[in-house]
C-alpha positions in Angstrom: -0.1 0.1 0.0 1.3 3.5 -0.7 2.5 5.8 2.2 -0.6 8.0 2.4 0.8 10.2 5.3 3.9 10.6 7.4 2.9 10.1 11.2 5.1 10.1 14.4 5.6 6.8 16.2 4.0 8.0 19.4 0.6 8.4 17.8 0.2 4.7 18.4 -0.3 5.2 22.1 -3.7 4.0 22.2 -6.5 3.4 24.8 -9.3 0.7 24.4 -12.3 -0.3 26.6 -10.2 -3.2 27.7 -8.2 -0.8 29.9 -10.8 -1.5 32.5 -10.1 -5.4 32.1 -7.2 -7.3 33.1 -3.6 -6.2 32.4 -2.9 -9.2 30.1 -6.1 -8.5 28.0 -5.2 -5.0 27.6 -1.6 -5.6 26.5 -2.7 -8.3 24.0 -5.4 -6.1 22.4 -3.3 -2.9 22.4 -0.3 -5.1 20.8 -2.7 -6.3 18.1 -3.9 -3.0 17.3 -0.6 -1.4 17.0 0.8 -4.0 14.8 -2.3 -3.7 12.7 -2.0 0.2 12.6 1.7 0.1 11.7 1.0 -2.1 8.8 -2.0 0.1 7.8 -0.3 3.4 7.9 3.3 4.0 7.0 5.2 6.7 9.2 8.4 8.4 10.2 9.5 11.1 12.6 8.2 14.7 11.7 6.9 17.7 13.5 3.3 17.4 15.0 1.8 20.6 13.8 -1.8 19.8 12.5 -0.6 16.4 11.7 -3.4 14.5 13.4 -6.2 16.6 11.9 -4.7 15.7 8.4 -4.6 12.1 9.4 -8.2 12.1 10.2 -9.2 13.7 6.9 -7.6 10.7 5.2 -9.9 8.2 6.9 -11.2 5.6 6.3 -8.1 3.7 5.1 -8.1 0.4 3.3 -5.2 -1.9 2.8 -5.2 -5.3 1.2 -2.4 -7.9 0.9 -2.6 -11.5 -0.5 -0.4 -14.7 -0.1 -0.4 -17.2 -3.0 2.6 -19.6 -2.7 1.9 -22.4 -0.5 -1.7 -21.4 0.5 -4.0 -18.8 -0.8 -5.2 -15.9 1.6 -6.6 -12.3 1.1 -6.2 -9.9 4.1 -8.4 -6.7 4.2 -7.8 -4.0 6.9 -10.2 -1.0 7.6 -9.4 2.0 9.6 -12.2 4.4 10.2 -14.0 6.7 12.8 -16.3 4.8 15.1 -19.7 5.9 13.5 -22.5 3.5 14.1 -21.2 -0.2 13.7 -18.7 -0.1 10.9 -17.2 -3.4 11.8 -20.5 -5.3 11.2 -21.1 -3.3 8.0 -17.6 -4.3 6.9 -18.2 -7.9 7.6 -21.7 -8.0 6.0 -20.3 -6.5 2.7 -17.4 -8.9 2.5 -19.4 -11.9 3.5 -22.2 -11.4 1.1 -20.5 -9.7 -1.9 -16.8 -10.7 -2.1 -17.8 -13.8 -4.0 -21.5 -13.1 -5.2 -23.5 -16.4 -5.0 -21.0 -18.2 -2.7 -20.0 -17.5 1.0 -16.3 -16.8 1.3 -14.2 -18.8 3.9 -13.5 -16.1 6.5 -10.7 -17.6 8.5 -10.1 -14.7 10.9 -12.0 -11.5 11.8 -10.5 -9.2 14.5 -12.2 -5.7 15.2 -11.6 -3.3 18.1 -12.7 0.2 19.2 -10.1 2.5 20.5 -8.9 6.2 20.9 -5.5 7.7 20.4 -4.1 9.0 23.8 -2.0 11.2 21.8 -4.9 13.5 20.9 -7.8 12.6 23.2 -9.8 12.1 20.0 -13.3 10.5 19.3 -13.3 6.8 19.1 -11.9 4.9 16.0 -12.5 1.4 14.8 -10.0 -1.0 13.0 -11.2 -4.2 11.4 -9.1 -6.9 10.0 -10.3 -9.8 7.9 -8.5 -12.9 6.5 -10.2 -14.9 3.7 -9.1 -18.1 2.5 -9.3 -19.1 -1.4 -9.1 -22.6 -2.9 -6.8 -21.7 -5.6 -5.1 -18.7 -7.3 -8.0 -18.2 -9.7 -10.5 -17.6 -6.8 -7.9 -15.5 -4.9 -7.6 -13.1 -8.0 -11.4 -13.1 -8.4 -11.8 -12.1 -4.8 -9.1 -9.4 -5.2 -10.7 -8.0 -8.5 -14.3 -8.0 -6.8 -13.0 -6.1 -3.8 -11.7 -3.4 -6.0 -15.4 -2.8 -6.9 -16.6 -3.0 -3.1 -13.8 -0.5 -1.8 -15.8 2.6 -2.5 -18.9 1.4 -0.9 -17.0 0.2 2.2 -15.4 3.8 2.4 -18.8 5.4 1.9 -20.7 3.1 4.5 -18.0 3.5 7.2 -18.6 7.1 7.2 -22.4 7.3 7.5 -25.1 4.9 9.2 -27.6 5.9 6.7 -25.3 5.3 3.7 -24.4 2.0 5.3 -28.0 0.9 5.5 -28.9 2.1 1.9 -25.9 0.2 0.6 -26.7 -3.1 2.4 -30.4 -2.7 1.4 -29.7 -2.0 -2.3 -27.4 -5.1 -2.2 -30.2 -7.1 -0.6 -30.9 -7.9 3.0 -32.5 -11.0 4.4 -35.8 -10.4 6.4 -34.1 -10.8 9.7 -31.5 -8.3 8.9 -34.1 -5.9 7.6 -36.0 -6.3 11.1 -32.7 -5.4 12.9 -32.1 -2.3 10.7 -35.7 -1.2 11.5 -35.3 -1.7 15.1 -32.1 0.4 15.1 -33.9 3.2 13.3 -36.8 3.2 15.7 -34.2 3.1 18.5 -32.5 6.1 16.9 -35.8 8.0 16.5 -36.5 7.6 20.3 -33.2 9.1 21.2 -33.7 12.0 18.8 -37.3 12.7 19.5 -38.2 11.6 23.1 -41.1 14.1 23.2 -42.8 12.5 20.3 -41.7 8.8 20.6 -41.8 6.4 23.6 -40.7 2.9 24.1 -44.3 1.5 23.5 -43.6 2.1 19.8 -41.7 -1.2 19.9 -45.0 -3.0 20.5 -46.5 -1.5 17.3 -43.2 -2.3 15.5 -43.4 -5.9 16.5 -47.1 -6.1 15.3 -45.9 -4.6 11.9 -43.0 -7.1 11.4 -44.9 -10.0 12.5 -48.1 -9.3 10.3 -46.4 -8.0 7.0 -45.7 -10.7 4.4 -42.1 -11.3 3.0 -43.2 -9.7 -0.3 -44.1 -6.6 1.5 -40.8 -6.4 3.1 -38.9 -7.3 0.0 -40.0 -4.4 -2.1 -39.7 -1.7 0.7 -36.5 -0.4 2.3 -35.9 -0.2 6.0 -36.4 3.7 6.1 -39.7 3.2 4.4 -41.0 0.6 6.9 -39.6 2.5 9.8 -41.5 5.6 8.6 -44.8 3.5 8.4 -44.3 2.4 12.0 -43.5 6.0 13.2 -46.4 7.6 11.3 -48.8 5.1 12.7 -47.6 5.8 16.1 -47.8 9.6 15.8 -51.3 9.4 14.4 -52.6 7.0 16.9 -51.2 9.1 19.7 -52.8 12.4 18.4 -56.2 10.5 18.0 -56.1 9.0 21.4 -55.2 12.6 22.9 -58.1 14.5 20.9 -60.6 11.8 21.9 -60.1 12.3 25.6 -61.6 15.8 25.1 -64.1 14.7 22.6 -64.9 11.0 22.7 -68.4 11.4 21.1 -67.0 12.8 17.9 -65.7 11.0 14.9 -61.9 11.8 14.2 -60.1 11.2 11.0 -56.6 11.8 10.1 -55.2 11.5 6.6 -51.4 11.7 5.7 -49.9 11.3 2.2 -46.3 10.6 1.4 -44.5 10.1 -1.7 -42.1 7.1 -1.6 -40.7 4.4 -3.9 -40.6 0.6 -4.1 -37.7 -1.5 -5.1 -39.2 -3.6 -8.0 -37.4 -6.3 -9.9 -37.2 -4.0 -12.9 -36.2 -0.8 -11.0 -37.5 1.7 -8.7 -41.2 2.9 -8.9 -42.6 6.0 -7.5 -45.7 5.5 -5.4 -47.8 7.4 -3.1 -48.2 6.1 0.5 -51.6 6.7 2.0 -52.0 6.8 5.9 -55.4 6.7 7.3 -56.3 6.9 11.0 -59.9 6.6 12.2 -61.5 6.7 15.7 -64.7 4.6 15.6 -67.6 5.8 17.5 -68.6 2.2 18.3 -67.6 -1.4 18.0 -69.9 -2.0 15.0 -68.1 0.3 12.7 -65.8 -1.0 10.0 -63.5 0.3 7.3 -61.8 -2.7 6.0 -59.7 -3.5 2.8 -62.8 -4.1 0.7 -64.2 -0.6 1.5 -60.9 0.9 0.6 -60.9 -1.0 -2.8 -64.3 0.1 -3.6 -63.6 3.8 -2.5 -60.5 3.9 -4.9 -62.2 2.3 -7.9 -65.2 4.7 -7.7 -63.6 7.9 -6.5 -60.1 8.0 -7.8 -60.2 6.8 -11.5 -56.6 8.2 -12.3 -55.1 6.0 -9.7 -54.6 2.3 -9.0 -53.9 0.2 -6.0 -50.5 -1.2 -5.6 -51.2 -5.0 -5.0 -50.1 -6.3 -1.7 -49.5 -2.8 -0.1 -52.5 -2.9 2.2 -51.7 -3.1 5.8 -54.1 -2.3 8.9 -53.5 -2.1 12.6 -56.3 -1.8 15.1 -56.0 -0.9 18.9 -59.2 -0.2 20.8 -61.4 2.1 18.7 -58.4 3.6 16.7 -58.1 2.0 13.4 -54.8 2.5 11.2 -54.5 1.9 7.5 -51.6 2.0 5.1 -51.8 1.5 1.4 -50.1 2.8 -1.9 -51.4 4.2 -4.9 -49.9 4.9 -8.3 -51.2 7.1 -11.2 -52.2 4.9 -14.1 -50.2 7.0 -16.4 -47.0 6.7 -14.2 -46.8 10.5 -14.2 -45.5 12.6 -11.1 -48.1 13.6 -8.5 -48.1 17.5 -8.1 -48.4 19.2 -4.8 -51.7 20.7 -6.0 -53.0 17.1 -6.7 -51.8 15.9 -3.3 -53.8 18.8 -1.5 -57.1 17.9 -3.6 -56.4 14.1 -2.9 -56.1 14.7 0.8 -59.4 16.9 0.8 -61.3 14.2 -1.1 -59.9 11.3 1.0 -61.3 12.9 4.0 -64.7 13.0 2.8 -64.8 9.7 1.2 -63.3 7.8 4.1 -66.0 9.5 6.5 -68.7 8.5 4.1 -67.3 5.0 3.5 -67.3 3.9 7.3 -69.5 0.9 7.4 -71.7 -0.2 10.3 -72.0 -3.8 10.9 -75.8 -4.7 10.8 -77.0 -8.0 12.1 -79.5 -9.7 9.7 -83.3 -9.3 11.0 -85.5 -12.4 11.5 -89.1 -11.5 10.6 -91.5 -14.3 10.5 -93.7 -13.8 7.6 -97.4 -13.0 8.5 -99.5 -15.6 6.7 -102.6 -13.8 7.4 -101.5 -10.6 5.8 -100.3 -12.8 2.7 -103.8 -14.2 2.4 -105.4 -10.9 2.9 -103.2 -9.5 -0.1 -104.2 -12.4 -2.2 -107.8 -11.7 -1.8 -107.3 -8.1 -2.2 -105.5 -8.5 -5.6 -108.2 -11.0 -6.7 -110.8 -8.2 -6.3 -108.8 -6.1 -8.7 -109.5 -8.6 -11.5 -112.8 -8.1 -13.0 -112.4 -8.6 -16.6 -111.0 -11.4 -18.9 -108.3 -9.0 -20.4 -107.1 -7.4 -17.0 -103.3 -7.5 -16.6 -102.0 -9.3 -13.6 -101.8 -7.7 -10.2 -98.6 -7.8 -8.2 -97.4 -7.1 -4.8 -93.6 -7.0 -4.2 -92.3 -6.9 -0.6 -88.8 -7.0 0.7 -88.4 -10.2 2.8 -84.9 -10.8 3.9 -81.2 -9.8 3.7 -78.7 -12.6 3.5 -74.9 -12.3 3.5 -74.6 -11.6 -0.2 -78.3 -11.7 -1.3 -81.7 -10.0 -1.0 -84.9 -11.9 -1.0 -88.2 -10.4 -2.1 -91.6 -12.0 -1.7 -94.0 -11.6 -4.7 -97.8 -12.3 -4.7 -99.2 -12.5 -8.2 -102.7 -12.8 -9.1 -103.6 -13.4 -12.7 -106.3 -14.5 -15.1 -105.1 -18.0 -16.4 -106.2 -19.6 -19.4 -105.8 -23.3 -20.4 -102.8 -22.7 -22.7 -101.0 -20.2 -20.4 -97.6 -21.6 -19.2 -97.1 -22.1 -15.5 -95.1 -19.7 -13.2 -92.2 -22.2 -13.0 -92.3 -22.4 -16.9 -92.1 -18.6 -17.1 -89.1 -18.2 -14.8 -87.1 -21.1 -16.3 -85.1 -18.8 -18.5 -84.9 -15.7 -16.1 -81.7 -14.4 -14.5 -83.7 -14.2 -11.2 -83.5 -16.9 -8.7 -86.9 -18.4 -8.4 -88.1 -20.0 -5.0 -91.7 -21.2 -5.3 -94.0 -21.1 -2.3 -97.6 -21.9 -3.3 -100.1 -21.8 -6.0 -103.9 -21.2 -5.2 -107.0 -20.6 -7.1 -108.8 -17.5 -5.6 -112.0 -17.3 -7.5 -113.4 -17.5 -11.1 -114.4 -14.9 -13.8 -117.7 -15.8 -15.4 -117.4 -19.1 -13.9 -115.0 -20.0 -16.7 -111.7 -18.3 -16.2 -109.8 -19.2 -13.0 -108.0 -16.4 -10.9 -104.7 -17.9 -10.0 -102.6 -16.6 -7.1 -98.9 -17.4 -6.8 -96.8 -16.6 -4.0 -92.9 -17.0 -4.5 -89.6 -15.5 -3.6 -86.9 -13.9 -5.9 -83.3 -13.9 -4.9 -80.8 -11.3 -6.2 -77.2 -10.5 -5.3 -76.9 -7.4 -3.1 -73.4 -6.3 -4.4 -75.1 -4.5 -7.5 -76.9 -2.2 -5.1 -74.3 -1.3 -2.7 -73.9 2.5 -2.5 -70.6 4.5 -1.9 -71.5 4.7 1.8 -71.7 0.8 1.7 -75.3 0.7 2.4 -77.7 -1.4 0.3 -79.9 0.7 -1.8 -83.2 -1.3 -1.3 -85.2 0.9 -3.5 -82.9 0.3 -6.5 -83.1 -3.4 -5.9 -86.9 -3.3 -5.8 -86.9 -1.3 -9.1 -84.7 -4.1 -10.5 -87.1 -6.8 -9.4 -89.9 -4.9 -11.0 -88.3 -4.6 -14.2 -87.1 -8.2 -14.4 -90.5 -9.4 -13.4 -92.0 -7.4 -16.3 -89.7 -9.3 -18.6 -91.0 -12.8 -17.5 -94.9 -12.1 -17.0 -95.3 -9.0 -19.3 -97.1 -5.9 -18.3 -98.5 -5.9 -14.7 -99.9 -3.5 -12.2 -97.4 -2.8 -9.3 -100.1 -2.6 -6.6 -97.9 -1.3 -3.8 -95.4 0.4 -6.0 -97.2 3.4 -7.2 -96.0 5.8 -4.5 -92.4 4.5 -4.8 -92.6 4.9 -8.7 -93.8 8.6 -8.3 -91.2 9.3 -5.6 -88.5 7.9 -8.0 -89.6 10.1 -10.7 -89.8 13.2 -8.6 -86.2 12.4 -7.2 -84.9 12.1 -10.5 -86.2 15.6 -11.4 -84.6 16.9 -8.2 -81.3 15.3 -9.1 -81.2 16.8 -12.6 -81.7 20.3 -11.0 -78.7 19.7 -8.6 -76.4 18.1 -11.3 -73.1 19.7 -10.0 -73.0 18.2 -6.6 -70.0 16.4 -5.2 -70.3 12.7 -4.4 -71.0 13.3 -0.6 -73.6 16.0 -1.4 -75.5 13.6 -3.8 -75.7 11.1 -0.8 -77.0 14.1 1.3 -79.6 15.0 -1.3 -80.8 11.4 -1.2 -81.1 11.4 2.5 -82.8 14.8 2.3 -85.4 13.7 -0.1 -86.4 10.3 1.5 -86.6 12.2 4.9 -89.4 14.5 3.9 -92.5 14.6 6.1 -95.4 14.1 5.2 -94.3 11.4 2.8 -96.8 12.2 0.2 -95.5 15.7 -0.2 -92.3 14.5 -1.8 -94.2 13.5 -4.9 -96.3 16.8 -5.3 -94.0 19.3 -3.7 -92.2 21.5 -6.4 -88.8 20.2 -7.0 -87.4 23.8 -7.4 -88.5 24.6 -3.8 -86.9 21.5 -2.6 -83.8 22.4 -4.3 -83.7 26.0 -2.6 -84.3 24.2 0.8 -81.6 21.6 0.2 -79.0 24.3 -0.7 -79.8 26.2 2.4 -79.2 23.0 4.4 -75.8 22.6 2.6 -74.8 26.1 3.5 -75.3 25.3 7.2 -73.8 21.9 6.9 -70.5 23.5 5.6 -70.6 26.1 8.5 -71.0 23.3 11.0 -67.6 21.8 9.8 -65.8 24.8 11.4 -65.8 24.0 15.2 -65.5 27.7 16.1 -68.7 28.5 14.2 -71.6 29.5 16.3 -74.2 29.5 13.5 -76.6 26.9 14.4 -79.7 27.9 12.3 -80.2 29.7 8.9 -83.4 30.9 7.1 -84.2 32.5 3.9 -87.4 34.4 2.7 -88.2 34.4 -1.0 -91.5 35.5 -2.9 -94.0 32.7 -2.3 -91.7 30.7 0.1 -89.8 30.8 3.4 -87.2 28.3 4.5 -85.7 27.5 7.8 -83.0 25.1 8.7 -81.8 24.2 12.2 -78.9 22.0 13.4 -79.0 20.7 17.0 -77.6 18.1 19.4 -80.1 18.6 22.1 -83.1 16.7 20.9 -85.4 18.8 23.4 -85.1 21.7 21.0 -86.5 19.7 18.2 -89.6 19.0 20.3 -90.1 22.6 21.3 -89.9 23.7 17.7 -92.2 21.0 16.4 -94.6 22.0 19.0 -94.6 25.7 18.4 -94.9 25.3 14.6 -98.0 22.8 15.0 -99.8 25.7 16.9 -99.6 27.8 13.9 -102.0 25.3 12.2 -100.4 25.6 8.8 -101.9 23.5 6.1 -100.1 20.1 5.4 -100.0 21.2 1.7 -98.1 24.3 2.5 -95.6 23.0 4.9 -93.0 20.2 4.5 -90.4 19.1 7.3 -87.2 17.3 6.8 -85.7 15.5 9.8 -82.4 13.5 9.4 -78.8 13.3 10.6 -75.6 14.2 8.9 -72.3 13.7 10.4 -72.6 14.4 14.1 -75.4 16.9 13.8 -79.3 16.5 13.6 -81.1 18.8 11.2 -84.6 20.1 10.9 -85.4 21.8 7.6 -88.8 23.6 7.0 -90.2 24.5 3.5 -93.2 26.9 3.8 -95.2 27.9 0.7 -96.8 31.4 1.4 -97.2 34.6 -0.3 -98.1 36.8 2.8 -95.0 38.4 4.2 -96.3 38.9 7.7 -97.2 35.2 8.0 -93.8 34.4 7.0 -92.2 36.5 9.5 -94.5 35.2 12.2 -93.3 31.6 11.2 -89.6 32.6 11.5 -90.2 34.4 14.8 -92.1 31.4 16.1 -89.2 29.1 15.7 -86.7 31.6 17.1 -88.9 32.0 20.2 -88.8 28.1 20.6 -85.0 28.2 20.6 -84.9 31.1 23.1 -83.0 33.3 20.9 
């Protein structure tokens, strides 16, 4: 090796930790260190001056030598400052990559930490390794391979971060990655004790135990340590906040750009952290809900397969997943901001409440009564069939409807079973009974059967089953099978659907969450019959007034809890409340005004953590409208 620096011999007065041990041990290790140092550094007497600082700047120093006469050995020495654990890094690099695909025979490995008593310096580390080769060819191959590893060893011995990155890029086993992650978490506790405590190791163990090997293989240690630390910070923040407002749902979203180590190179992805405080034990937000949310709400992104991980502790639920833009383009900061806002709304709307199936025994007396009722509707030979469709039961993945069908049957008419033999509906027969005759010639046939359909086609974005849409589907499919019929108990439903469609067209630019609110709003109208005759334009005005108050209620500092609006021919009032006694007072006061039911509609429903009472009053007289507003305000004691 070339003489890198001229150093006085008394610089080799060194101190090791073994000074505290026995004299023999100390002399042995100091002697070994001094011999290794003298071989690693050429020296001769010169003036001291700034000699030591110049020497330190030359570190790390690497020396190699080999013997190839009687036996074949490669000897490698590394002298560097003690930063992290350079000896372990040095050993790992040589052991794994000196002979790729084969383990080298390491005959001897010596490493010791020390300080120079000459300067009172920071600690240093000297490592020395002797590797045996089978022959001269293998020895030459090891020497050539080491020339490529030298720069990485120098870089890794000067920085803990660089050492871990080099080892990760060269491939670590699962156990080695776990150890590196534990070291990162330990350093985090030391650097930020105000934010991290030792209970983070419990969360780390859960993460390492429950993540699959494929998950760890594509993500570096820094990435996985970040997942653990962000989870810990989010959980700690939620727990702290719930101590002050346990009855309020809390959601936190954090987005972070990162990358994956894929077989064909690095891929940039977006890490999504979701933290939810559930209000009760029946609430859920599982992987299936996340996938539906991504598919329906984020068409420009797709989910990275295998990136989902969740952690639950008490009522705090933590989720991590990764997204990637379909066109592989970079995600801008503006896109991140919009994505964060949209995720917050979608997660809140997507929380699913676990519902236990209802057991409702069928009322046979009611079935018989409906059969007789429908039979009386058939008076003429050419009358179309009469049908009653009722929801019967919800199974795990299906919905069951009971259908009562009464028709005038001729001799050549096919049976009910034959009619449904080519239908996509699952037909479950119950009974067929004759319930009368027309002109003593044509029998009236009553058929009771059940139809089974898959519920997944009718699940809304809030994960609730849309029973109305399911019934409409059954009615349309039934019409394909038996032809035109009269939907005896569906007249009001059909009319409501038509009116709601009109209202939805008027509110065509609503966001997804607002569309759900519009549906809740419409189906909460009282009296029910007014939803089919009330002017959709007035309903739109009342709904937008509600949205105004709904947005204001998102601001915790806002004190506005009601809002009203007077227009020519109408007056609207929207109240939000937590105290249900207020609702009773308002309803009682308004009832005393004895307003005609055709002039006044009320909408009562819940959105987020607030209950809402909305009034729409059709009146031309200004004085009556003022009286209406004042009456409600008096009830609220304003």
